[in-house]
C-alpha positions as CSV (number, residue, x, y, z in Angstrom):
1,M,-175.1,-8.8,-77.4
2,N,-173.7,-5.5,-78.6
3,T,-170.4,-5.6,-76.6
4,P,-168.6,-8.3,-74.6
5,D,-169.8,-6.8,-71.4
6,D,-173.5,-6.7,-72.5
7,L,-174.2,-10.1,-70.9
8,P,-177.2,-11.6,-69.2
9,V,-177.0,-11.5,-65.4
10,L,-177.2,-14.8,-63.4
11,R,-179.4,-13.6,-60.5
12,T,-179.5,-16.6,-58.2
13,L,-177.3,-19.4,-57.0
14,D,-179.9,-21.8,-58.5
15,D,-179.5,-20.1,-61.9
16,L,-175.7,-20.7,-61.8
17,T,-176.1,-24.2,-60.5
18,I,-178.4,-25.2,-63.4
19,L,-175.9,-23.8,-65.8
20,V,-173.1,-25.9,-64.2
21,E,-175.3,-29.0,-64.3
22,R,-176.0,-28.5,-68.0
23,H,-172.6,-27.3,-69.4
24,D,-169.0,-28.6,-69.4
25,H,-166.0,-26.3,-69.4
26,L,-167.6,-23.6,-67.4
27,Y,-165.4,-21.2,-65.4
28,V,-165.7,-18.1,-63.2
29,R,-163.4,-15.2,-63.6
30,W,-163.2,-12.2,-61.3
31,S,-162.2,-9.1,-63.4
32,R,-163.2,-5.9,-64.9
33,G,-165.2,-7.9,-67.5
34,P,-164.9,-9.5,-70.9
35,A,-164.5,-6.3,-72.8
36,A,-161.2,-5.6,-71.0
37,D,-160.1,-9.3,-70.8
38,L,-160.8,-10.3,-74.4
39,E,-158.5,-7.6,-75.9
40,S,-155.5,-9.9,-75.2
41,V,-157.0,-13.1,-73.6
42,S,-154.0,-13.2,-71.3
43,S,-153.5,-12.7,-67.6
44,R,-150.3,-11.6,-65.9
45,D,-148.7,-13.2,-62.9
46,D,-149.2,-10.6,-60.1
47,L,-145.8,-11.4,-58.5
48,T,-143.6,-11.4,-61.6
49,G,-145.6,-9.6,-64.3
50,V,-145.1,-12.5,-66.7
51,P,-147.9,-12.8,-69.3
52,M,-149.7,-16.2,-69.2
53,P,-151.3,-18.0,-72.1
54,G,-155.0,-17.5,-71.2
55,L,-157.3,-15.9,-68.7
56,S,-156.8,-16.9,-65.1
57,A,-160.1,-18.4,-64.0
58,N,-161.6,-21.1,-61.7
59,S,-163.4,-24.1,-62.9
60,L,-167.0,-24.6,-61.9
61,E,-167.0,-28.2,-63.2
62,V,-167.9,-30.7,-60.5
63,E,-165.1,-33.1,-59.7
64,P,-166.0,-36.9,-59.7
65,W,-165.0,-37.3,-56.0
66,W,-167.8,-34.9,-55.1
67,E,-170.1,-37.9,-56.1
68,D,-173.8,-37.2,-55.5
69,R,-173.4,-34.3,-53.1
70,P,-175.4,-31.1,-54.0
71,V,-174.0,-29.2,-57.0
72,K,-175.3,-26.1,-55.3
73,V,-172.9,-26.5,-52.4
74,W,-170.0,-27.1,-54.9
75,V,-170.8,-24.0,-56.8
76,A,-171.2,-21.9,-53.6
77,R,-167.8,-23.1,-52.4
78,R,-166.2,-22.2,-55.7
79,L,-167.6,-18.7,-55.6
80,H,-166.9,-18.2,-51.9
81,D,-163.3,-19.2,-52.3
82,Y,-162.5,-16.1,-54.3
83,S,-165.1,-13.6,-53.0
84,H,-162.3,-11.5,-51.5
85,L,-161.1,-10.4,-54.9
86,P,-163.3,-7.3,-55.3
87,R,-162.0,-6.1,-51.9
88,E,-158.4,-6.8,-52.9
89,K,-158.4,-5.7,-56.5
90,G,-161.0,-2.9,-56.5
91,P,-164.7,-2.3,-56.7
92,D,-164.9,-2.6,-60.5
93,V,-163.9,-6.3,-60.2
94,H,-166.9,-8.6,-60.7
95,P,-167.4,-12.3,-61.3
96,W,-168.6,-13.5,-64.7
97,A,-169.1,-17.0,-66.1
98,L,-167.4,-18.2,-69.2
99,R,-166.8,-21.3,-71.3
100,G,-163.4,-22.0,-72.7
101,R,-160.5,-24.3,-73.3
102,E,-157.8,-24.8,-70.7
103,T,-154.4,-23.6,-72.1
104,G,-152.3,-24.1,-69.1
105,R,-152.0,-23.5,-65.4
106,G,-151.0,-20.4,-63.5
107,P,-148.6,-20.1,-60.6
108,D,-151.4,-20.9,-58.1
109,N,-152.4,-23.9,-60.2
110,E,-155.4,-22.1,-61.5
111,P,-156.6,-22.9,-65.0
112,L,-155.7,-20.5,-67.7
113,V,-158.5,-20.4,-70.3
114,G,-158.4,-19.6,-74.0
115,D,-161.1,-19.7,-76.7
116,V,-163.3,-17.7,-74.2
117,E,-167.0,-17.4,-74.7
118,P,-168.6,-15.1,-72.1
119,V,-171.8,-16.6,-70.7
120,G,-173.1,-14.1,-68.1
121,W,-172.4,-11.8,-65.2
122,I,-172.7,-13.4,-61.8
123,G,-175.0,-11.1,-59.7
124,V,-174.3,-9.8,-56.2
125,R,-177.2,-11.9,-54.9
126,V,-175.5,-15.1,-56.1
127,I,-172.4,-14.2,-54.1
128,E,-174.5,-13.5,-51.0
129,E,-176.4,-16.8,-51.4
130,A,-173.1,-18.6,-51.8
131,A,-171.9,-17.1,-48.5
132,D,-175.1,-18.2,-46.8
133,E,-174.8,-21.7,-48.3
134,V,-171.2,-22.0,-47.0
135,A,-172.2,-20.7,-43.6
136,R,-174.8,-23.6,-43.3
137,Q,-172.0,-26.2,-43.8
138,E,-170.5,-28.0,-40.8
139,G,-166.9,-27.1,-41.5
140,V,-165.2,-23.8,-41.0
141,W,-164.6,-22.1,-44.3
142,G,-163.2,-18.8,-45.3
143,S,-162.2,-17.4,-48.6
144,L,-158.8,-18.3,-49.8
145,R,-157.5,-14.9,-48.7
146,R,-157.2,-15.5,-45.0
147,E,-155.8,-13.1,-42.5
148,A,-152.6,-14.2,-40.7
């Protein structure tokens, strides 16, 4: 890699699912990318502007209560939950996978991650496949940003 943003692209939901199955401490971050984020490795609380000790991210690690259910569905849900962020924060916001160490929790109880190692960009097709996977489930899901 020449720059932090020069990452491989995970092109399918299966690609990301395999990565989640093989590696611990994997997170997804929706941002302008590692090059911008790794300058300070700190996020800011949107409401107060307070700097936080790490990058705000979401864990892709499968919880024990998920038991033997499909990891692909777990990953799809984790991606779908925050798929509203590019619409909300701008078209230059994209998801990328990273490994790291949890340094705390943000105001929405999201992990704050330090010792960040970028793994790869998460391609648009992955997000589309995640939405399709969620649509096939029995329950009614939407992203966490729901209209009132």
